[in-house]
LUMRO-328634 format. One record per residue (C-alpha): residue in three letters; x, y, z. Coordinates in steps of 0.25 Angstrom, whole numbers, padded with zeros to 4 digits, always signed. Each point is the difference from the previous one (the first is absolute). Layout:
BEGIN
ALAXYZ...
END
This chain:
BEGIN
UNK-0100+0026+0080UNK+0000+0016-0002UNK-0002+0000+0015UNK+0010-0010+0005UNK+0010+0010-0009UNK-0007+0010+0008UNK+0003-0004+0013UNK+0014-0004-0004UNK+0003+0015-0006UNK-0007+0006+0015UNK+0011-0010+0009UNK+0010+0003-0008UNK-0002+0015+0002UNK-0002+0001+0014UNK+0012-0009+0002UNK+0009+0008-0007UNK-0005+0014+0001UNK-0007+0001+0013UNK+0005-0010+0010UNK+0015-0004-0004UNK+0004+0016+0001UNK-0005-0002+0016UNK+0009-0012+0002UNK+0014-0006+0001UNK+0009-0002-0011UNK+0001-0016+0005UNK-0014-0001+0002UNK-0002+0006-0016UNK+0009-0009-0004UNK-0005-0013+0004UNK-0015+0003+0000UNK+0000-0003-0012UNK+0003-0014+0001UNK-0012-0001+0009UNK-0009+0003-0014UNK+0002-0017-0004UNK-0011-0001+0011UNK-0013-0004-0008UNK+0008-0008-0008UNK+0006-0008+0008UNK-0015-0002+0005UNK-0004-0002-0015UNK+0012-0010-0002UNK-0008-0010+0011UNK-0012+0002-0006UNK+0004-0004-0014UNK+0009-0014+0006UNK-0013-0002+0007UNK-0008+0001-0013UNK+0007-0009-0008UNK+0000-0009+0010UNK+0014-0005-0004UNK+0010-0005+0012UNK+0011+0015-0001UNK+0013+0002+0006UNK-0003+0013+0000UNK-0013+0002+0010UNK+0007+0000+0011UNK+0008+0011-0003UNK-0010+0009-0005UNK-0008-0002+0013UNK+0014+0004+0009UNK+0000+0011-0009UNK-0013+0004+0003UNK+0003-0001+0015UNK+0014+0009-0001UNK-0006+0011-0008UNK-0012+0000+0010UNK+0012-0001+0010UNK+0007+0013-0006UNK-0014+0008+0002UNK-0002-0003+0015UNK+0016+0005+0003UNK-0002+0013-0011UNK-0014+0005+0008UNK+0005-0005+0015UNK+0012+0009-0005UNK-0007+0012-0003UNK-0013-0001+0009UNK+0010+0000+0011UNK+0005+0014-0003UNK-0005+0012+0006UNK+0001+0006-0012UNK-0013+0007-0006UNK-0006-0007-0013UNK+0012-0011+0000UNK-0010-0011+0001UNK-0007+0006-0012UNK+0011+0001-0008UNK+0002-0014+0004UNK-0014-0003-0003UNK-0001+0005-0014UNK+0014-0007-0003UNK-0007-0014+0002UNK-0012+0003-0007UNK+0009+0004-0011UNK+0008-0011-0002UNK-0012-0009+0000UNK-0007+0007-0010UNK+0012+0001-0008UNK+0003-0016+0002UNK-0015-0001-0010UNK+0010+0001-0010UNK+0004-0014-0003UNK-0012-0008+0001UNK-0001-0001-0015UNK+0012-0011+0003UNK-0008-0009+0010UNK-0015+0003-0007UNK+0004-0010-0014UNK+0005-0011+0010UNK-0013+0001+0007UNK-0009+0001-0013UNK+0007-0011-0005UNK-0006-0010+0010UNK-0014+0006-0004UNK-0008-0005-0012UNK-0009+0013-0001UNK-0004+0013+0010UNK+0001+0010+0001UNK+0017+0000+0004UNK+0002-0008-0014UNK-0008+0012-0007UNK+0008+0010+0006UNK+0013-0008-0002UNK-0004-0001-0016UNK-0003+0015-0001UNK+0011+0004+0007UNK+0009-0007-0011UNK-0007+0004-0011UNK+0000+0017+0004UNK+0014-0002+0007UNK+0007+0013-0008UNK-0012+0010+0001UNK+0000-0004+0016UNK+0013+0003+0001UNK-0005+0014-0007UNK-0011+0002+0010UNK+0009-0004+0013UNK+0010+0012-0006UNK-0009+0011-0001UNK-0008-0007+0014UNK+0014+0002+0006UNK-0001+0015-0004UNK-0010+0005+0003UNK-0001-0007+0016UNK+0012+0005+0002UNK-0004+0014-0003UNK-0012+0000+0008UNK+0008-0005+0010UNK+0011+0011+0001UNK-0012+0010-0003UNK-0004-0005+0015UNK+0011-0001+0007UNK+0003+0013-0001UNK-0010+0007+0006UNK-0003-0010+0010UNK+0014+0001+0006UNK+0001+0016-0001UNK+0010+0001-0011UNK+0002+0012-0010UNK-0002-0002-0015UNK+0009+0011+0001UNK+0011-0006+0008UNK-0001-0012-0010UNK-0001+0009-0012UNK+0012+0009+0002UNK+0013-0010+0004UNK+0012+0005-0002UNK+0008-0002-0011UNK+0012-0007+0004UNK-0011-0010+0009UNK-0009-0001-0012UNK+0014-0005-0008UNK+0001-0012+0011UNK-0012-0004+0000UNK-0001+0000-0014UNK+0014-0009+0000UNK-0006-0009+0011UNK-0012-0003-0009UNK+0006-0002-0012UNK+0011-0008+0006UNK-0012-0009+0006UNK-0007+0000-0012UNK+0014-0005-0010UNK+0004-0011+0010UNK-0014-0004+0003UNK-0001-0003-0017UNK+0014-0007+0001UNK-0004-0009+0011UNK-0012-0004-0007UNK+0009-0002-0012UNK+0010-0007+0005UNK-0009-0009+0009UNK-0006-0005-0012UNK+0012-0003-0009UNK+0006-0005+0013UNK-0013-0010-0001UNK+0002-0004-0014UNK+0015-0003+0002UNK-0004-0010+0009UNK+0008+0007+0011UNK-0013+0002+0008UNK+0006-0004+0013UNK+0014+0004+0002UNK-0004+0014-0009UNK-0013+0004+0003UNK-0005-0008+0014UNK+0014+0003+0007UNK+0001+0015-0005UNK-0016+0004+0002UNK-0001-0007+0016UNK+0011+0009+0004UNK-0001+0012-0006UNK-0010+0005+0011UNK+0011-0003+0010UNK+0012+0007-0008UNK-0008+0012-0001UNK-0002-0001+0017UNK+0015-0001+0001UNK+0004+0011-0010UNK-0011+0009+0008UNK+0003-0004+0015UNK+0016+0000-0003UNK+0002+0013-0002UNK-0011+0004+0012UNK+0010-0007+0009UNK+0013+0005-0006UNK-0006+0014+0003UNK-0005-0002+0013UNK+0013-0005+0006UNK+0009+0010-0009UNK-0010+0010+0009UNK+0002-0005+0013UNK+0016-0001-0003UNK+0000+0014-0002UNK-0007+0003+0010UNK+0013-0005+0011UNK-0007-0006+0010UNK-0003+0013+0004UNK-0015-0003-0001UNK-0007-0013+0002UNK-0010-0001-0012UNK-0010-0013-0002UNK-0007+0001-0015UNK-0009+0008+0006UNK+0007+0011+0003UNK+0007-0002-0014UNK-0014+0001-0008UNK-0003+0014+0010UNK+0013+0007-0003UNK+0004-0006-0013UNK-0011-0004-0009UNK-0011+0010+0004UNK+0009+0013+0003UNK+0007-0003-0011UNK+0003+0011-0013UNK-0011-0003-0011UNK+0005+0008-0010UNK+0008-0008-0012UNK+0013+0007-0001UNK+0009-0011+0000UNK-0001-0014-0002UNK-0015-0007-0002UNK+0007-0014+0007UNK+0001+0005+0013UNK-0014+0006+0000UNK-0007-0013-0005UNK+0008-0007+0011UNK-0005+0006+0009UNK-0013+0001-0006UNK-0002-0014+0002UNK+0005-0002+0014UNK-0014+0012+0002UNK-0009-0012-0004UNK+0008-0009+0012UNK-0001+0011+0010UNK-0014-0004+0001UNK+0003-0010+0006UNK+0011-0003+0011UNK+0012-0007-0003UNK+0006+0000+0013UNK-0010-0009+0006UNK-0001-0013-0004UNK-0014-0003-0002UNK+0000+0009-0012UNK+0011-0007-0006UNK-0005-0015+0004UNK-0012+0003-0005UNK+0005+0008-0013UNK+0008-0011-0004UNK-0010-0012+0004UNK-0011+0006-0011UNK+0010+0003-0009UNK+0006-0015-0001UNK-0015-0004+0000UNK-0005+0007-0011UNK+0013-0005-0008UNK+0001-0013+0004UNK-0016-0003-0004UNK+0003+0008-0013UNK+0012-0012-0001UNK-0012-0009+0002UNK-0009+0003-0007UNK+0009-0001-0014UNK+0006-0013+0003UNK-0006-0005-0011UNK+0009+0007-0007UNK+0011-0007+0002UNK-0006-0013-0006UNK-0006+0009-0013UNK+0003-0009-0013UNK+0002+0007-0012UNK+0002-0005-0015UNK+0014+0004-0008UNK-0009+0013-0004UNK-0012+0005+0008UNK-0008+0011-0004UNK-0003+0012+0008UNK-0013-0002+0002UNK+0002-0016+0005UNK+0010+0009+0012UNK-0008+0009+0004UNK-0017+0003+0002UNK+0001+0015-0004UNK+0009+0009-0008UNK-0004+0010+0010UNK+0015+0006+0007UNK-0002+0006+0014UNK+0009+0008+0004UNK-0002+0003+0013UNK+0001-0014+0005UNK+0009-0006-0013UNK+0007-0010+0008UNK-0012-0006+0007UNK-0008+0002-0012UNK+0008-0009-0010UNK+0000-0010+0011UNK-0015-0002+0000UNK-0004+0003-0014UNK+0009-0014-0004UNK-0011-0010-0004UNK-0003-0010+0013UNK-0003-0014-0004UNK-0004-0014+0006UNK+0013-0007-0004UNK-0009-0014+0001UNK+0005-0012-0006UNK-0008+0000-0012UNK+0003+0016-0002UNK+0016-0004+0002UNK-0003-0013-0010UNK-0004+0010-0010UNK+0009+0009+0002UNK+0011-0009-0005UNK-0006-0005-0011UNK+0002+0009-0013UNK-0003-0006-0013UNK+0014+0000-0007UNK+0000+0007-0014UNK+0005-0005-0013UNK+0008+0011-0010UNK+0003-0003-0013UNK+0011+0009-0005UNK-0004+0005-0015UNK+0014+0006-0007UNK-0002+0004-0014UNK+0012-0001-0009UNK+0002+0010-0013UNK+0015-0001-0005UNK+0006+0004+0014UNK+0015+0003+0001UNK+0009-0011+0007UNK+0001+0008+0013UNK-0015+0001+0002UNK-0003-0013-0003UNK+0011-0002+0011UNK-0008+0011+0010UNK-0014-0007-0001UNK+0005-0016+0001UNK+0009+0005+0012UNK-0012+0005+0007UNK-0008-0013-0004UNK+0011-0008+0008UNK+0000+0008+0012UNK-0014-0002+0002UNK+0002-0014-0001UNK+0011+0000+0010UNK-0009+0010+0009UNK-0013-0009+0000UNK+0006-0015-0005UNK-0007-0011-0002UNK+0010-0011+0006UNK+0001+0001+0014UNK-0012+0010+0003UNK+0000+0010+0013UNK-0011+0009-0006UNK-0015-0004-0005UNK-0005+0013-0003UNK+0003+0001-0016UNK+0006-0011-0011UNK+0001+0005-0013UNK+0004-0004-0015UNK+0008+0010-0011UNK-0005-0001-0013UNK+0007+0007-0012UNK-0007+0005-0012UNK+0009+0002-0011UNK-0004+0007-0013UNK+0007+0000-0010UNK+0010-0013+0000UNK+0000-0008-0011UNK+0004+0003-0013UNK+0002-0006-0014UNK+0009-0005-0006UNK+0003-0004-0017UNK+0000-0016-0002UNK-0005-0004+0013UNK-0016-0002+0002UNK+0000+0004+0016UNK+0002+0010+0007UNK+0014+0005+0006UNK+0000+0006+0015UNK+0008+0015-0002UNK+0010+0004+0008UNK-0009+0008+0010UNK-0004-0015+0003UNK+0014-0003+0000UNK+0003+0008+0010UNK-0011-0001+0009UNK+0005-0015+0000UNK+0014+0004+0004UNK-0005+0009+0010UNK-0008-0012+0008UNK+0011-0009-0001UNK+0011+0011+0005UNK-0010+0005+0011UNK-0004-0015+0004UNK+0013-0002+0004UNK+0003+0013+0006UNK-0011-0003+0009UNK+0002-0016+0001UNK+0015+0003+0006UNK-0003+0015+0009UNK-0003-0008+0014UNK+0014-0009-0004UNK+0013+0007+0007UNK+0006-0001-0012UNK-0006+0001-0014UNK+0002-0011-0008UNK+0005+0003-0015UNK-0005-0012-0007UNK-0013+0001-0009UNK-0012+0000+0006UNK-0012-0004-0009UNK-0014+0002+0007UNK-0013-0010-0001UNK-0008+0004-0012UNK-0010-0007-0010UNK-0002+0008-0015UNK-0015-0005-0005UNK-0005+0002-0013UNK-0013+0009+0000UNK-0009+0004-0011UNK+0005+0016+0002UNK+0014-0003+0001UNK+0009-0009+0010UNK-0003+0002+0016UNK+0014-0002+0010UNK-0004-0002+0012UNK+0013+0000+0010UNK+0002-0004+0015UNK+0006+0011+0008UNK+0010-0004+0011UNK-0009+0001+0011UNK-0011-0009-0006UNK-0010+0012-0006UNK-0001-0001-0015UNK+0002+0011-0011UNK-0008-0004-0014UNK+0002+0008-0013UNK-0013+0001-0009UNK-0014-0004+0006UNK-0014+0000-0003UNK-0011+0006+0007UNK+0005+0000+0013UNK-0012+0006+0010UNK-0010-0010-0012UNK+0009-0013+0003UNK+0009-0001+0012UNK-0011+0007+0009UNK-0013-0007-0003UNK+0004-0013-0005UNK+0001-0006+0011UNK-0013+0005+0005UNK-0008-0006-0015UNK+0006-0015+0003UNK-0008+0002+0015UNK-0012+0007-0006UNK+0000-0015-0011UNK-0001-0007+0012UNK-0012+0005+0005UNK+0006+0009+0013UNK-0008+0008+0009UNK-0003+0012-0011UNK-0001+0011+0012UNK+0013-0005+0008UNK+0006+0000-0014UNK-0002+0014-0004UNK+0003+0006+0015UNK+0015-0008-0005UNK+0000+0005-0013UNK-0003+0015+0006UNK+0011-0002+0011UNK+0010-0005-0010UNK-0001+0013-0010UNK+0001+0008+0012UNK+0013-0007+0005UNK+0006+0000-0012UNK+0010+0012-0007UNK+0003+0004-0013UNK+0015+0007+0000UNK+0002+0007-0012UNK+0015+0002-0004UNK+0007+0005-0013UNK+0014-0008-0004UNK+0008+0011+0006UNK-0006+0000+0012UNK+0010-0001+0014UNK-0007-0003+0015UNK+0002-0003+0012UNK-0009-0011+0008UNK-0003+0010+0010UNK-0007+0010-0012UNK-0009-0012-0003UNK-0004-0004+0015UNK-0003+0016+0001UNK-0011-0001-0012UNK-0006-0014+0007UNK-0002+0006+0014UNK-0009+0012-0006UNK-0010-0011-0011UNK-0001-0010+0013UNK-0003+0014+0011UNK-0010+0005-0010UNK-0009-0008-0008UNK-0006+0011-0010UNK+0015+0000-0004UNK+0000-0004-0014UNK+0016+0003-0004UNK+0012+0008+0009UNK+0012+0004-0007UNK+0013+0007+0005UNK+0010+0010-0001UNK+0006+0000-0014UNK+0015+0005-0001UNK+0004+0002-0015UNK+0016-0005-0002UNK+0007+0002-0011UNK+0012+0013-0004UNK+0000+0015-0007UNK-0010+0011+0000UNK-0012-0007-0005UNK+0000-0009+0013UNK+0004+0010+0010UNK-0013+0008-0004UNK-0009-0014+0000UNK+0006-0001+0015UNK-0004+0013+0005UNK-0014-0004-0007UNK-0002-0010+0006UNK+0004+0004+0014UNK-0010+0011-0003UNK-0010-0009-0005UNK+0001-0010+0010UNK+0002+0013+0013UNK-0013+0007-0003UNK-0007-0005-0011UNK-0002-0016+0002UNK-0001+0004+0015UNK-0011+0011+0000UNK-0008-0011-0010UNK+0003-0011+0011UNK-0005+0009+0012UNK-0011+0007-0006UNK-0005-0011-0008UNK+0004-0011-0010UNK+0015-0002-0008UNK-0005+0002-0014UNK+0010-0009-0006UNK+0009-0011+0006UNK+0013-0002-0009UNK+0002-0014-0006UNK+0013+0002+0004UNK-0003-0005+0014UNK-0012-0001+0003UNK-0009-0010+0007UNK-0016-0004-0002UNK-0009-0009+0007UNK-0005-0010-0011UNK-0014+0001+0007UNK+0001+0016-0005UNK+0005-0006-0013UNK-0011-0010-0003UNK-0011+0011+0003UNK-0011+0003-0008UNK+0005+0009-0012UNK+0014-0001+0004UNK+0009-0011-0007UNK-0011-0002-0010UNK-0001+0014-0005UNK+0015+0002+0002UNK+0003-0012-0009UNK-0008+0005-0012UNK+0006+0004-0013UNK+0000+0014-0003UNK-0011+0006-0011UNK+0000+0013+0002UNK+0010+0012-0001UNK-0001+0004+0015UNK+0001-0015+0004UNK+0015+0000-0009UNK+0000+0013+0010UNK-0005-0004+0013UNK+0002-0017+0000UNK+0013-0003-0007UNK+0008+0014+0002UNK+0000-0002+0016UNK-0005-0014+0005UNK+0004+0001+0013UNK-0009+0013+0004UNK-0012-0007-0010UNK+0000-0011+0010UNK+0000+0010+0012UNK-0012+0007-0007UNK-0008-0014-0001UNK+0004-0001+0016UNK-0005+0014+0005UNK-0014-0002-0008UNK+0000-0013+0007UNK+0000+0005+0012UNK+0015-0004+0004UNK+0010+0008+0006UNK+0014+0002-0004UNK+0011+0004+0011UNK+0015+0004-0001UNK+0010-0004+0012UNK+0011+0010-0003UNK+0008-0008+0008UNK+0001-0012-0011UNK+0012+0003-0009UNK+0001-0006-0013UNK+0011+0005-0011UNK-0001+0000-0015UNK+0007+0004-0012UNK-0005+0015-0004UNK+0001+0004-0016UNK+0015+0006-0001UNK-0003+0005-0014UNK-0007+0013-0003UNK-0008-0007-0012UNK-0003-0012+0010UNK-0006+0010+0010UNK-0011+0006-0009UNK-0003-0011-0008UNK-0002-0007+0016UNK-0008+0012+0004UNK-0008+0001-0014UNK-0007-0011+0005UNK-0001+0004+0013UNK-0006+0014-0001UNK-0012-0004-0008UNK-0003-0013+0008UNK+0000+0007+0013UNK-0010+0011-0004UNK-0009-0010-0008UNK-0001-0007+0015UNK-0001+0011+0006UNK-0012+0007-0007UNK-0005-0016-0002UNK-0002+0001+0016UNK-0005+0015+0000UNK-0012-0004-0008UNK-0004-0010+0008UNK+0003+0008+0013UNK-0012-0002+0005UNK-0004-0014-0001UNK+0016-0003+0003UNK-0002+0008+0015UNK-0012-0008+0003UNK+0006-0014-0001UNK+0015+0004+0002UNK+0001+0006+0015UNK+0013+0004-0003UNK-0003+0008-0012UNK-0008+0012+0007UNK-0005+0013-0008UNK+0010+0008+0006UNK+0011-0008-0004UNK-0005-0001-0013UNK-0002+0014-0001UNK+0015+0002+0003UNK+0001-0010-0011UNK-0005+0009-0009UNK+0007+0013+0007UNK+0013-0010-0004UNK-0004-0002-0016UNK-0004+0013-0002UNK+0016+0005+0004UNK+0005-0009-0008UNK-0009+0002-0011UNK+0003+0017+0001UNK+0014-0004+0003UNK+0008+0003-0012UNK-0009+0014-0001UNK+0006+0003+0013UNK+0015-0004-0003UNK-0004+0011-0012UNK-0003+0010+0010UNK+0012-0004+0007UNK+0008+0005-0012UNK-0007+0012-0003UNK+0002+0007+0012UNK+0016-0003+0001UNK+0000+0006-0013UNK-0007+0012+0005UNK+0008+0001+0011UNK+0013-0003-0010UNK-0003+0008-0012UNK-0009+0010+0005UNK-0011-0001-0009UNK-0015-0001+0000UNK-0008-0012+0008UNK-0008-0002-0013UNK+0016+0000-0011UNK+0004-0012+0012UNK-0010-0009-0001UNK-0002+0001-0013UNK+0016-0003-0003UNK-0002-0012+0011UNK-0009-0004-0007UNK+0005-0001-0012UNK+0010-0011+0003UNK-0008-0011+0003UNK-0011+0002-0010UNK+0009-0001-0010UNK+0007-0015+0004UNK-0016-0002+0001UNK-0001+0003-0014UNK+0013-0009-0004UNK-0005-0011+0009UNK-0012-0002-0011UNK+0010+0000-0011UNK+0013-0009+0006UNK+0004-0011+0003UNK+0001-0005+0014UNK+0015+0000+0003UNK+0002+0013-0006UNK-0012+0007+0007UNK+0008-0008+0012UNK+0012+0009-0004UNK-0005+0011-0002UNK-0005-0001+0015UNK+0012-0002+0005UNK+0007+0012-0006UNK-0012+0009+0003UNK+0001-0006+0015UNK+0013+0004+0000UNK-0003+0014-0004UNK-0011+0000+0010UNK+0009-0004+0011UNK+0011+0012-0002UNK-0013+0008+0001UNK-0006-0006+0011UNK+0014+0007+0008UNK-0004+0012-0006UNK-0014+0000+0006UNK+0006-0004+0014UNK+0010+0011-0001UNK-0012+0010-0003UNK-0008-0005+0012UNK+0011+0001+0008UNK+0003+0016-0005UNK-0016+0002+0001UNK+0000-0002+0015UNK+0012+0006+0003UNK-0006+0013-0009UNK-0012-0002+0007UNK+0006+0000+0012UNK-0010-0011+0004UNK-0002-0016-0001UNK-0016+0004+0000UNK+0001+0000-0013UNK-0009-0012-0009UNK+0014-0007-0008UNK+0007+0002+0013UNK-0011-0006+0010UNK-0003-0012-0009UNK+0016-0003-0001UNK+0003+0000+0016UNK-0013-0009+0000UNK+0005-0009-0007UNK+0014+0000+0004UNK-0004-0003+0017UNK-0011-0010-0007UNK+0011-0009-0005UNK+0010+0004+0010UNK-0008-0005+0012UNK-0005-0012-0007UNK+0015-0003-0003UNK+0003+0002+0014UNK-0013-0009+0003UNK+0008-0012-0007UNK+0013+0002+0002UNK+0008-0012-0004UNK-0006+0006-0015UNK+0005+0014+0002UNK+0009+0001-0009UNK-0009-0001-0012UNK-0003+0015+0006UNK+0011+0004-0009UNK-0003-0006-0012UNK-0012+0010+0001UNK+0008+0011-0006UNK+0001-0006-0014UNK-0016-0003+0002UNK-0003+0012+0001UNK+0008+0002-0013UNK-0006-0010-0008UNK-0015+0004+0005UNK-0004+0006-0014UNK+0005-0012-0007UNK-0008-0009+0009UNK-0012+0009+0001UNK-0001+0006-0015UNK+0008-0007-0010UNK-0002-0013+0005UNK-0016+0002+0002UNK-0001+0005-0015UNK+0009-0012-0004UNK-0010-0011+0007UNK-0012+0005-0004UNK+0004+0002-0014UNK+0004-0013-0002UNK-0010-0008+0008UNK-0003-0008-0015UNK+0014-0007+0004UNK-0005-0012+0008UNK+0015-0007+0002UNK+0007-0003+0012UNK+0010+0011-0003UNK+0012-0005+0009UNK+0009-0013+0000UNK-0004+0000-0015UNK+0009-0010-0011UNK+0002+0000-0013UNK-0008-0009-0007UNK+0007-0012-0006UNK+0000+0000-0014UNK-0009-0009-0010UNK+0003-0015+0001UNK+0003-0003-0015UNK-0010-0011-0005UNK+0009-0017-0002UNK+0003-0002-0014UNK-0008-0015-0005UNK+0011-0009+0004UNK+0002+0007+0013UNK-0015-0002+0004UNK+0000-0015-0005UNK+0011-0003+0009UNK-0005+0008+0013UNK-0013-0009-0003UNK+0009-0013-0001UNK+0008+0004+0013UNK-0013+0003+0008UNK-0005-0014-0006UNK+0010-0009+0005UNK+0002+0007+0013UNK-0014-0003+0002UNK+0002-0014-0003UNK+0010-0001+0010UNK-0007+0006+0011UNK-0013-0009-0004UNK+0010-0011+0003UNK+0006+0003+0012UNK-0015+0003+0006UNK-0004-0014-0005UNK+0012-0005+0008UNK-0002+0005+0012UNK-0013-0002+0002UNK-0007+0003+0016UNK+0011+0009+0004UNK-0003+0014-0001UNK+0002+0008-0013UNK-0008+0012+0000UNK+0006+0011+0006UNK-0015+0006+0004UNK-0008-0012+0007UNK-0015+0002+0000UNK-0008-0003+0012UNK-0016-0001+0000UNK+0000+0005+0014UNK+0012+0007+0006UNK+0001+0002+0014UNK+0002+0012+0008UNK+0016+0003-0002UNK+0009+0003+0010UNK+0005+0015+0005UNK+0013+0004-0008UNK-0001-0010-0012UNK-0004+0000-0014UNK-0011-0007-0008UNK+0004-0004-0013UNK-0011+0008-0008UNK-0008-0011-0008UNK-0013+0000-0008UNK-0012-0003+0005UNK-0010-0011-0008UNK-0014+0008-0003UNK-0009+0000+0012UNK-0012-0005-0001UNK-0012+0008-0001UNK-0009+0002+0014UNK-0013+0005+0006UNK+0005+0004+0013UNK+0007+0014+0002UNK+0014-0004+0003UNK+0007+0008+0013UNK+0009+0006-0009UNK+0003+0001-0018UNK+0014-0008+0000UNK+0006+0008-0014UNK+0006-0009-0010UNK+0013+0002-0008UNK-0005+0008-0011UNK-0006+0010+0011UNK+0012-0001+0008UNK+0009+0005-0013UNK-0006+0012-0003UNK-0002+0006+0013UNK+0015+0001+0001UNK+0005+0014+0000UNK+0014+0007+0002UNK+0004+0005+0012UNK+0001+0017-0003UNK+0015+0005+0004UNK-0009+0014+0005
END
């Protein structure tokens, strides 16, 4: 493999450095199309080895013949010229382009290896796949070494002087640097836009056509100025002298003034003309041979890549599935992009396998906890949007089906004098919102909205744990308010029934694994607002990457007020920089529970859901497990080898705390849990790095640096304030540091003595004082820059660097650029966020309450008097007697809301199965294909989704 890479490097250096400077511009542009010669041969070999009738066999053979014809015409053209060494340069150009054609052998070798069971080629393909990244590194180093050797050998052989190469005038050096820079930047941009066009399914019009006509466009841009200058020169002679192209070369090109004192463009045009002076453009034979070779090479490239017009892609295609190599060929970028695109033999079986893709099942799991009417409305509308986007009735797409489930925490209240519980105002609001939104989406397709009340199809089921409300949405999908152990019951119940019928155990296991792999859980908060397109982007990540256990989107905080403004910039910077860096360099450590998609197979993995549902028994458990459940769940996924990803285009909106107290209580939970989970990962860094490919050792060092920076954050703020006091009061640095440490030390002592609410009030007052102090700090930094007369001071360099980073990232996210203005408030709040909040969260770690959306506890129920108790029991007894009488009268009819089914069959998609209590199963000696949990186990495994 290294030998082949050395041959490719040798061919590239000989072609571009040695041969091309002695050839005409038309040949230099079109001879690059001849690098497809070996690809055409390997295409024929791969299709013959596959023994499939393929429509691209004849185009590949024709491409090979045309490229050979182009080489023959090119050699005839330069051999007929009676100029010294032209035949040598032509031969080197042909040899170099042939060696370059070895560059894409991997694209066809994998297909040839796929037709064989064993042998040298099969082992070679396996080794190439395993060590592809290492080979690319060695390939790059080999190219550098070989290119240097070619240059070192060419200079003395061509009798050039090293001094003439090293003492180039400044202007010529600048021109060369500009040309090389334009070449590098254009090559990188071309590669990036080509990949983007393919992933956007615009391959034909935005990738193939532009790349095909790129060489023709370059020829036109270079030849047209030559023709214009030639005719202008003849016109200036006023017909006094008859001159042809050869005479024009002798007088205007070779006899010109070489000094670059004026414009550069005329000299570039004359340089291009000089390459054509080797040929006689007045001779029809030379023009015919030159045009014939160029057309033959171009048609050969088109036919060799004709299969790309029928290239089939999934909705979201991975880059490694589009291109066989990850290296960017800057010297011949358009040919490299075409020939590097994967070549597939589209047999009938392959086409059928491509079309068949396992549909996914998504369970939307939202958590309701004291949301307001408007917050509930946002989430319910989002779910109904998804129902309209993927309807169960009149399905046009079969990529996924879904059910929405809402976990409603605190939905009942006790009423004095009543034996049963009543729904509270939150549950009543939810039912009213569903009725309102249902009516809107029922009439949304009508020409005019109907004003009549729409009543959704709903069922109310009494359950041991409370109640369950099932609502059928306008387009057939169903919404369930409360359910139990989704993964164990809904996913596994139908397979358990088949196992009892003695179905093939191996086949059943495979179906169970496939079902678990294609089942996803979308975690939502009760106030999350999202679009169906955002869900599709998360689904694509899990469908295309099997090792991705969870994926999250871009969370936008909503609300009004300074507290929300601070959070908007904080969230923006966190997603722009921190979460993106985690996604690129390793794996995301926290997939927020307000909008994340989890794979059922990952959740059901060993030591994930089982450990996630354990009850906290130690102090550290309350911090790590209960204060940030979403981060704890991601920690378990990472330990089991799963990857967590971030999709910046998947937007979701959630209400942020608008009150200073709620913000502090929220972060009081988040900060300790974040540190506890990261410390847990660092403590098992070696084991995790060995098991999880995304969590490399350097990435774990990055996380160690990040948590160390967080720990020293409060001291950094103290040093920053001390520096400003030194400049402002002109006092000694030690005294300034003592003055900066005294206020947070006093606040630390007060936090141990005062209640939490009082601590927050003091923090609010100190935050205002620190905000004014930060203004002084900013002015002091500006004054120090003016006083020193330079920006090369530590403070100024830090501030300017952060400003450049934030501005650049905001420009890269133009839709979120206005959030940059909230950065001014963020800077003023840095002491409050990194100093006071850290003290408050660490001192109050013993407080394990949620802290947000808290409501006053209901007053104690007054005990009933003996008379009232007797009346209540009598009323209940008469009510029970009436129900028994009605039950006897209506025997044979359905009397139970929850029928018992002995062997439930697999249920259709997008429907709700009534949860029932299974009879106790008899113990069997054989090992079942899976464990079917009973109801008691199901209820203990319910955990509310975190709002983190």
